[in-house]
MARRO-164684 format. One line per field, with one value per residue (C-alpha): x, y, z; residue number from 1. Coordinates in nm, 2 decimals. Layout:
BEGIN
x <- [X / ...]
y <- [Y / ...]
z <- [Z / ...]
nr <- [NUM / ...]
REM end
This chain:
BEGIN
x <- [4.77 / 4.69 / 4.64 / 4.32 / 4.39 / 4.18 / 4.28 / 4.16 / 4.38 / 4.67 / 4.65 / 4.64 / 4.93 / 5.14 / 5.07 / 5.16 / 4.82 / 4.70 / 4.38 / 4.22 / 4.03 / 3.70 / 3.58 / 3.24 / 3.01 / 2.80 / 2.47 / 2.42 / 2.04 / 2.10 / 2.09 / 2.11 / 2.48 / 2.57 / 2.31 / 2.44 / 2.80 / 2.69 / 2.51 / 2.78 / 3.06 / 2.85 / 2.92 / 2.69 / 2.53 / 2.65 / 3.01 / 2.96 / 2.98 / 2.85 / 3.00 / 2.75 / 2.83 / 2.66 / 2.68 / 2.74 / 2.76 / 2.81 / 3.10 / 3.10 / 3.16 / 3.19 / 2.97 / 3.05 / 2.77 / 2.66 / 2.46 / 2.20 / 2.13 / 2.05 / 2.26 / 2.13 / 2.17 / 2.13 / 2.39 / 2.63 / 2.58 / 2.64 / 2.96 / 3.08 / 2.98 / 2.69 / 2.31 / 2.21 / 2.33 / 2.18 / 2.26 / 2.44 / 2.27 / 2.40 / 2.58 / 2.75 / 2.86 / 3.02 / 3.18 / 3.33 / 3.46 / 3.54 / 3.34 / 2.99 / 2.72 / 2.76 / 3.13 / 3.22 / 3.50 / 3.60 / 3.95 / 4.11 / 3.85 / 3.92 / 3.98 / 4.03 / 3.71 / 3.64 / 3.53 / 3.29 / 3.27 / 2.98 / 3.10 / 2.96 / 3.27 / 3.48 / 3.28 / 3.45 / 3.81 / 3.76 / 3.50 / 3.43 / 3.41 / 3.40 / 3.74 / 3.62 / 3.42 / 3.11 / 3.19 / 3.50 / 3.51 / 3.81 / 3.84 / 4.05 / 4.06 / 3.84 / 4.15 / 4.34 / 4.05 / 4.02 / 4.39 / 4.44 / 4.13 / 4.18 / 3.82 / 3.60 / 3.42 / 3.07 / 2.73 / 2.59 / 2.37 / 2.03]
y <- [6.20 / 6.52 / 6.81 / 6.95 / 7.31 / 7.33 / 7.39 / 7.03 / 6.87 / 7.09 / 6.98 / 6.61 / 6.65 / 6.84 / 6.56 / 6.30 / 6.13 / 5.92 / 6.03 / 6.01 / 6.30 / 6.24 / 6.53 / 6.53 / 6.78 / 6.97 / 7.09 / 7.44 / 7.37 / 7.06 / 7.12 / 6.75 / 6.77 / 6.44 / 6.25 / 6.41 / 6.31 / 5.95 / 5.92 / 6.09 / 5.87 / 5.55 / 5.52 / 5.39 / 5.68 / 5.53 / 5.59 / 5.95 / 6.17 / 6.52 / 6.77 / 6.98 / 7.27 / 7.26 / 7.45 / 7.26 / 7.44 / 7.77 / 7.64 / 7.54 / 7.17 / 6.98 / 6.67 / 6.42 / 6.18 / 5.96 / 6.13 / 5.85 / 5.95 / 6.25 / 6.40 / 6.31 / 6.64 / 6.48 / 6.22 / 6.49 / 6.69 / 6.38 / 6.30 / 6.65 / 6.62 / 6.87 / 6.85 / 7.03 / 7.09 / 7.30 / 7.32 / 7.64 / 7.85 / 7.86 / 8.20 / 8.10 / 7.76 / 7.94 / 8.21 / 7.95 / 7.71 / 7.93 / 7.70 / 7.71 / 7.47 / 7.16 / 7.20 / 7.21 / 6.97 / 6.84 / 6.94 / 7.28 / 7.50 / 7.87 / 7.81 / 7.47 / 7.33 / 7.02 / 6.72 / 6.43 / 6.15 / 5.90 / 5.56 / 5.40 / 5.54 / 5.27 / 5.01 / 5.10 / 5.08 / 5.43 / 5.70 / 6.01 / 6.36 / 6.70 / 6.83 / 7.18 / 7.27 / 7.15 / 6.88 / 6.75 / 6.46 / 6.31 / 5.95 / 5.84 / 5.60 / 5.68 / 5.63 / 5.89 / 6.14 / 6.08 / 6.12 / 6.44 / 6.61 / 6.48 / 6.38 / 6.20 / 5.90 / 5.84 / 5.72 / 6.06 / 5.96 / 5.80]
z <- [-5.90 / -6.08 / -5.84 / -6.00 / -5.89 / -5.58 / -5.21 / -5.14 / -5.41 / -5.32 / -4.95 / -5.05 / -5.29 / -5.04 / -4.78 / -5.04 / -5.00 / -5.29 / -5.45 / -5.79 / -5.95 / -6.12 / -6.33 / -6.48 / -6.66 / -6.41 / -6.53 / -6.37 / -6.36 / -6.14 / -5.77 / -5.67 / -5.67 / -5.51 / -5.72 / -6.03 / -5.94 / -5.87 / -6.20 / -6.40 / -6.25 / -6.23 / -5.86 / -5.58 / -5.39 / -5.07 / -5.18 / -5.28 / -4.96 / -4.93 / -4.70 / -4.50 / -4.28 / -3.94 / -3.62 / -3.30 / -2.96 / -3.15 / -3.36 / -3.73 / -3.81 / -4.14 / -4.15 / -4.42 / -4.50 / -4.79 / -5.06 / -5.02 / -4.66 / -4.44 / -4.17 / -3.82 / -3.64 / -3.29 / -3.37 / -3.50 / -3.18 / -2.97 / -3.17 / -3.08 / -2.71 / -2.74 / -2.72 / -3.04 / -3.39 / -3.68 / -4.04 / -4.15 / -4.41 / -4.77 / -4.73 / -4.40 / -4.55 / -4.85 / -4.63 / -4.39 / -4.65 / -4.94 / -5.17 / -5.32 / -5.20 / -5.41 / -5.42 / -5.05 / -4.97 / -4.62 / -4.73 / -4.78 / -4.62 / -4.59 / -4.22 / -4.07 / -3.93 / -3.73 / -3.94 / -3.85 / -4.11 / -4.10 / -3.99 / -4.31 / -4.49 / -4.33 / -4.52 / -4.85 / -4.96 / -5.12 / -5.10 / -5.31 / -5.18 / -5.36 / -5.46 / -5.39 / -5.69 / -5.87 / -6.13 / -5.96 / -5.72 / -5.56 / -5.45 / -5.16 / -4.87 / -4.57 / -4.35 / -4.55 / -4.53 / -4.16 / -4.10 / -4.30 / -4.16 / -3.81 / -3.83 / -3.58 / -3.72 / -3.59 / -3.71 / -3.80 / -4.10 / -4.13]
nr <- [1 / 2 / 3 / 4 / 5 / 6 / 7 / 8 / 9 / 10 / 11 / 12 / 13 / 14 / 15 / 16 / 17 / 18 / 19 / 20 / 21 / 22 / 23 / 24 / 25 / 26 / 27 / 28 / 29 / 30 / 31 / 32 / 33 / 34 / 35 / 36 / 37 / 38 / 39 / 40 / 41 / 42 / 43 / 44 / 45 / 46 / 47 / 48 / 49 / 50 / 51 / 52 / 53 / 54 / 55 / 56 / 57 / 58 / 59 / 60 / 61 / 62 / 63 / 64 / 65 / 66 / 67 / 68 / 69 / 70 / 71 / 72 / 73 / 74 / 75 / 76 / 77 / 78 / 79 / 80 / 81 / 82 / 83 / 84 / 85 / 86 / 87 / 88 / 89 / 90 / 91 / 92 / 93 / 94 / 95 / 96 / 97 / 98 / 99 / 100 / 101 / 102 / 103 / 104 / 105 / 106 / 107 / 108 / 109 / 110 / 111 / 112 / 113 / 114 / 115 / 116 / 117 / 118 / 119 / 120 / 121 / 122 / 123 / 124 / 125 / 126 / 127 / 128 / 129 / 130 / 131 / 132 / 133 / 134 / 135 / 136 / 137 / 138 / 139 / 140 / 141 / 142 / 143 / 144 / 145 / 146 / 147 / 148 / 149 / 150 / 151 / 152 / 153 / 154 / 155 / 156 / 157 / 158]
REM end
């Protein structure tokens, strides 16, 4: 369990949560970050989860969904007890999390944000999420991710 030097990996190490780092060579010209990670690591796109920043009822929320699917904004709003959700723009996402798009992790944000994880994560013994920078994924159990982020788990992807 190497720490990897990101806020996400430092948080997991401090909490003594098992995880595995998976570095890969990121092509700066590639903007399909999750697909790139899946291909580079030879992992099913359903097990690689992207972290999106959304706004629900005026507050930022991290939505964690499979790369192979899209975030269902209505389902995210419902999971948070609201009527509407919108995606944050790139600048707001980076400012809120302290990470660049394509490297946003559900762990170790600049300020703690509520997290909602798609229920499909529970179908796998482990899932992959960004470790906080492009070219570095971390693998951990969905239960561990849910526990450390105090996430809600709900069907938020389609």
